[in-house]
N, C-alpha and C positions, 0 to 999 in steps of 0.2 A: 780727873783727879782720882787717885786711889787712896782710901783710908782704911787702916786696920779695923777689923770688926769690933763692935762695942763689947764683945765678951772679954776683951783684954782689960786687965785691971787698970784703973786710973793711976795707979802707982807704978806702973810699968814704964820704964824709960822709953821716950819717943824719939823717932828719927824723921826729920824732914828731908826728903830727897828732891834734888833740883837737877834737871837734865841740862844739856848743853844747847847751844844755838842750833836752830833748824832740826831739833830732835823733839821727842815727846816722852811722856812718862813711861810708855811701853819700853823704851830703851833701857830703863832701869828695873824692869820687872824681875829679872833673875836676882839681882842684888836685893830688891825689896823682899822677895820670898825668903831669901837666905837670912835677912835681918829678922823677919817674923819668926822663922824657925828657931833663931837664936834667942828669942824672947823679947824682941823690941816691938813696940807699936810703931806704925809707919804712916806717914802722909806723903804720898808720891804725887807731886803737883805738876799739872800741865800749865804752861804760861806762854804768852805770845812773844817768844824770844826774838822774832825777826821784825816786829812791828814798832818797837819803842826803844828808847835809850834805857840803859840799865837802871837808872834812878827811877824811871816810871814803872819798870817791871817790879821793882821793890815794893812800890805802893800797891800794885795789882795783887801781889801774893800775900800781902800782910794780913788781910781779914781771915783767910783760911788758917794761916800759921798762928795767929793770935788765938783763934778758937782752940786749935790743937794744943797750944801752950798752956791752956787753963788746967791741964792735967797736973796732979800733984807728983811730978816726977821730973827728972832731968830731961832736957830737950837737946838732942844732938842734930847736926846737919851733915849730910853726905851729898856731895855734888860732883857732877862730871863736867869737865871742860868749862865753858863760860858760866855754868851754874855755880862754880866756885867764886867767881867775881860777883855774881848776884848775891851769893851768901855773904861775902864780905861787906858789900854795900848795905844789905839788909841788916846785918848785925851792927853796923855803924849807926843806923837810924832807929832800929826797933829791937834792940838787944833784949831777949827775954830774961827774966829774973833767975830762971833755973837753967841757964845755958850750960850744956855739957861740953862735948868735944866736936870738932869739925874735921871731916876727912874730905880732901880734894883729890879727884882723880883726873890727871891730865889738864889741870887748870893753867891757862897761860898767865900766871901772875906777873911775869915780866913781859907779856905781850907775845905775839906770834909773828915770826918773819914771813909766814905765808900770808897773813893779813897785810903786812907791809907791802908785799909784792902785788897783791890783788886789789887793795883798797881803792886804787885809782880807777879801777874798771867800773864802767856803768853797770855791767851785769852783776858784779859782786855787790855793789851798793843796792841794786834793786832787789837782789835775793836775800841778803843778810840784814839789810836795813840799818837803822841807827846804831844798834848794839854792835853790829859787825865792824863799824868804824872805830869802836872803842877797844878793839882787840889788838891794835898795832903796838909795836914796841915803843913808839914815841908817846903814846897816851897812857899806857898802863902803869909804869913804875910809881908815879907820884899821885895817881888819881884816887887812891883809896888809903884810908888811915892804916897805921901799923896795927897788927893784931895783938891783943892782950888776953887771948883765950887759947886753949889747947888746939893746935892745928897739926894734923898729919897729912903729909903730901905723898901721893902715889903717882909715880911717873912711869911711862912706858918707853921701851927702847926697841920696838919693832915697828916697821912701817910697811904699808901696802903700796903707796904711791912712790915710785922710785925717783921721780923728778923732785918732789918736795923733800923726800927723805935723804937723797944723796946730794942735791945741789942747792937747796934753798935754806934748809934748817941746819943749825949747828948739830953735830953729832955728840952723843946719841940723841935720838928723838923718836917720837911715836908716829911720825908722818904729818902731824899738825902742830905739835908743841915739842920743843926741845926739853930734855931733862933739866938743863940749866934754867930755862924760863919757868918751869913748873915750881922751882924752889921759891921759898918765901921767907923773908927775914922774920925771925921770931917764932918760926915753926918749932913744934916740940919734937918731931921726928919725920923722917922721910925714908922711902924705899923705892927701888926701881924693879919693875917686873917685866917679864917677856911678853908684852902685849902691844898691839897697835892702839891708836887713839880711840877708835870706835869700839875696839874689843876690851878696853879696860873695865867697863862696868860688868862685863860678863866673865871676866877672867877669874878662875877659881882662887888663885893666890891673892889677887887684889881684894876679892871678897873676904877671904880669911883675914887678911891684914886689916881691912876695914873694921870687922867685928872685934878683932884684938885691940885696936886703938880705942874704940868706943868703950870697951870694958876696962882696959888697963892704962890708956893714955900713952901707949907705946906699941909700935909695930913689932918690936922684937920680943914681945911677950910670947910669940909662937916659937917654940924651940926647934922647929924643923925648917927654918927659913933657908938655910944654906942648901938644903937638899931640893927645895921646890923652886927657887928663883932661877 
C-alpha cells in the first residue's frame, strides 16, 4: 500500500487507486505520481485480487479506505480493470460521505468475452480465483447496482494479443475488454484512447483525462483532445 505523505493538507482532495486482477499497486505508480503532482493525496492499495470474491475484497480494503476518508476533503476513486468493479461494489456498501468522482480505466462493466472463453479452464480458475469467475458477460450486467455518482469511463482500442483482439472480443477493444463492455449506464462521460489494456494506466492521454475528470467532472475539459487521441 502506498499513501501520500502527511505533509499534504487534510483538506486536499484524496484519490483511492485500485489495481486490476493479478496486478498490484506498482502497476498504478505512474498514474499515482501524476495525481500527486496535480495536487491530490493518494492511497494506492494492494489487495488479494486472485484469492477472494469481489464482495470479500471490498471488506478487506475498507479499513484502509475508511481511515483515508477521515480527511476533510472530497474522496475520488480511480481504478483499472477489475478494480472498477471492486470500486462499484465498495461504494454500494461503504459509500463515503464526501464521495467525489470515479474514473474507470478498461473496466469490464459488461463482462469480458475473454473470461467467457477461459472460465471453464481449470488453469484459469486456479490462477484468477473466485473473482476471475465474476468477470464473465453472464454474471456482470446485473450483479452491481446502478451508479448514482459521477463516473468517467476510459477505454482502450489497441491490443497486443492478436487472438483475443481479432477473434474473441468485439471491436474495438484493448485486448481484454471491448470498448462496448467498458461503457456503463449512468456514466457522466467516456473517452477512447489509443492504448492496450495493461497500458491504460501508463498512457499519458488517459492520465490527463483522469485528472481532468476529477477536477471538472468531464473528460472534455481538456481542449486538445482531438489532437492527442
